[in-house]
C-alpha positions, -999 to 999 in steps of 0.1 A, spaced: -318 -38 -38 -328 -44 -2 -307 -66 21 -320 -102 17 -339 -116 47 -329 -152 52 -359 -175 59 -356 -203 84 -383 -231 84 -378 -260 107 -378 -293 89 -378 -330 101 -340 -331 95 -336 -300 118 -356 -317 145 -336 -349 142 -303 -331 141 -311 -310 172 -313 -342 193 -276 -350 187 -255 -354 218 -224 -336 205 -217 -307 182 -189 -311 157 -161 -286 155 -175 -276 121 -208 -268 137 -193 -247 164 -170 -229 140 -198 -220 116 -221 -209 144 -194 -185 157 -187 -171 123 -224 -166 117 -225 -145 148 -194 -124 144 -194 -115 107 -210 -81 99 -234 -95 72 -254 -63 67 -223 -42 62 -207 -66 37 -240 -70 18 -243 -32 15 -208 -31 -1 -218 -57 -28 -252 -42 -36 -240 -14 -60 -221 -39 -81 -247 -68 -80 -269 -73 -111 -306 -64 -108 -332 -89 -118 -342 -84 -155 -363 -105 -178 -342 -136 -173 -338 -158 -143 -336 -136 -111 -301 -137 -95 -296 -155 -62 -296 -135 -30 -264 -116 -22 -261 -130 13 -266 -166 1 -238 -162 -24 -216 -145 1 -221 -174 26 -212 -199 -1 -181 -179 -10 -169 -178 26 -174 -216 29 -152 -220 -1 -124 -200 16 -127 -215 50 -125 -251 38 -103 -246 7 -129 -261 -17 -133 -258 -54 -165 -244 -69 -179 -279 -75 -167 -292 -42 -184 -265 -21 -217 -271 -40 -215 -308 -32 -205 -302 4 -236 -280 10 -258 -310 -1 -237 -334 19 -231 -315 51 -260 -305 74 -237 -279 91 -230 -262 58 -266 -262 47 -276 -248 81 -250 -220 77 -263 -213 42 -299 -210 56 -312 -230 27 -345 -250 29 -345 -276 2 -383 -276 1 -381 -240 -13 -347 -237 -31 -316 -255 -40 -280 -246 -34 -264 -222 -60 -244 -242 -86 -207 -239 -92 -211 -216 -122 -230 -191 -102 -204 -191 -75 -176 -186 -101 -194 -155 -115 -200 -142 -80 -163 -145 -72 -154 -128 -105 -177 -99 -95 -159 -96 -62 -125 -97 -78 -132 -72 -105 -146 -46 -81 -119 -52 -55 -145 -60 -29 -121 -82 -9 -102 -49 -2 -134 -33 9 -142 -62 33 -107 -59 47 -111 -21 53 -144 -26 70 -130 -52 94 -99 -31 101 -122 -1 108 -143 -22 132 -112 -36 150 -99 -1 155 -133 12 166 -134 -15 193 -99 -8 205 -83 -39 191 -55 -22 171 -28 -7 193 -6 9 166 29 21 172 46 -11 160 45 -36 131 57 -72 126 66 -81 91 71 -116 75 64 -135 44 55 -171 34 56 -191 1 25 -207 -16 34 -233 -42 18 -231 -76 15 -260 -101 49 -264 -119 35 -289 -145 32 -278 -181 4 -303 -188 -22 -277 -195 -39 -260 -225 -10 -235 -229 18 -260 -223 36 -235 -201 39 -228 -164 22 -197 -150 43 -168 -163 36 -147 -132 49 -173 -108 86 -178 -102 109 -202 -83 131 -195 -53 154 -214 -30 147 -216 7 163 -239 33 181 -258 6 149 -266 -13 134 -250 -45 99 -237 -46 78 -224 -75 49 -201 -68 41 -168 -51 48 -151 -18 24 -135 7 39 -105 27 20 -93 57 23 -65 83 9 -74 117 0 -51 146 28 -57 171 4 -53 201 -25 -74 191 -14 -96 161 -41 -85 137 -30 -80 100 -32 -44 88 -15 -47 54 -5 -73 28 11 -77 -5 14 -107 -30 44 -111 -52 62 -138 -72 82 -162 -49 115 -148 -61 109 -113 -47 129 -105 -16 112 -101 18 132 -69 26 122 -53 -7 85 -53 2 88 -43 39 83 -6 34 49 -12 19 38 -30 50 46 -2 75 22 24 88 29 61 91 26 61 129 48 31 134 77 36 158 92 1 157 94 -28 133 101 -64 141 113 -89 115 135 -120 111 171 -121 99 159 -117 63 152 -80 71 187 -73 84 200 -40 72 166 -26 61 174 7 77 201 12 51 178 8 21 171 37 -2 133 36 2 137 38 39 164 65 41 146 88 17 112 86 36 109 110 65 86 88 85 102 54 78 137 66 85 127 73 121 115 38 128 135 16 152 141 -16 132 145 -46 156 154 -76 135 166 -109 146 203 -113 138 222 -142 123 239 -165 148 274 -173 135 283 -186 170 260 -216 165 288 -235 148 311 -228 178 291 -243 207 321 -239 230 318 -201 229 301 -189 261 301 -159 284 280 -129 296 280 -113 261 266 -144 244 241 -149 272 227 -113 268 227 -115 230 207 -147 232 183 -131 257 177 -100 235 172 -122 204 147 -143 224 127 -113 234 125 -101 198 114 -136 187 86 -136 214 71 -104 199 77 -116 163 60 -149 169 26 -133 166 29 -131 128 34 -169 126 -1 -175 140 -16 -157 110 1 -182 87 -10 -211 109 -47 -200 105 -44 -196 67 -24 -227 60 -35 -251 87 -69 -241 99 -82 -229 65 -61 -254 46 -48 -230 19 -13 -242 12 -11 -237 -25 -20 -211 -51 -54 -220 -65 -56 -197 -96 -33 -186 -124 -20 -151 -122 -11 -130 -92 -42 -108 -92 -67 -136 -87 -46 -151 -60 -41 -116 -44 -79 -112 -41 -81 -146 -25 -52 -139 -1 -68 -106 9 -100 -124 17 -82 -151 37 -62 -125 57 -95 -107 65 -111 -140 76 -80 -148 97 -85 -115 115 -121 -124 121 -112 -159 133 -86 -145 157 -111 -119 170 -136 -146 177 -110 -167 196 -104 -137 218 -141 -131 224 -144 -102 201 -175 -88 184 -172 -72 150 -208 -63 140 -215 -26 139 -235 -14 168 
């Protein structure tokens, strides 16, 4: 199947909309994403798994479905909501490159089947590998150090569903004196540039320190983490690994002297200074969570089961890398 060529025919709506005095943030965002995403490369990854046209209704173009799928992730929309939004928003219709004189937007069922195809063939992992390869090719991955952290995504705790039970793969955990039910996203970020290079999804009750060894790279020389990773160098999986045992683990320490504000002196000053410098490096990982939770609006687990949510998180992490690259003036398309 050849890569679909998107047709663009100017309509009266396009002429009227081009005379607007101001572009919305959505317009600007989608224009930047349209420029930076390597469409041809991603479409080639989908082609071997995409159904050919038979005797029935021909399938929609791969790029059209991919664009719709990305809109769903960027704006945290359900299948029905993203279909409605394309009809309602000129910016989204323009990004989809759909001319309503010739065709209509794909329906929610078609999008659901397309997402299932991506999940079953692990194509979100392939997209992530392609972007990571491009980032490294253009010198945007420095290597040598990794920042690790995790964040919780709530899942519906209600039992008012067809099974009468909560999602069995989700669990509850206590953090900051509050209870949460859902899953946890663990990420490893390049210490030099802040791009995500590895991720894992587990139930919320899994420990951060227990997943850290899966987020490290073979050539890492240093790891940064918060106080939850204290003592990681003493864990069995770290000690028994020849490469991981040589890493310098720079984790933020607990501050028992917070309760005793009267304590002061050169030792306390330098301890605070060293912890501050660790936090400055480690803060890069927080921006990834800001992009996913605030800019993309994904604050809760959308699907039942960890595997579907893992595929979505893998895609969101990949899109977060693309967004951060665009903010820094990067260009990801293959030359």
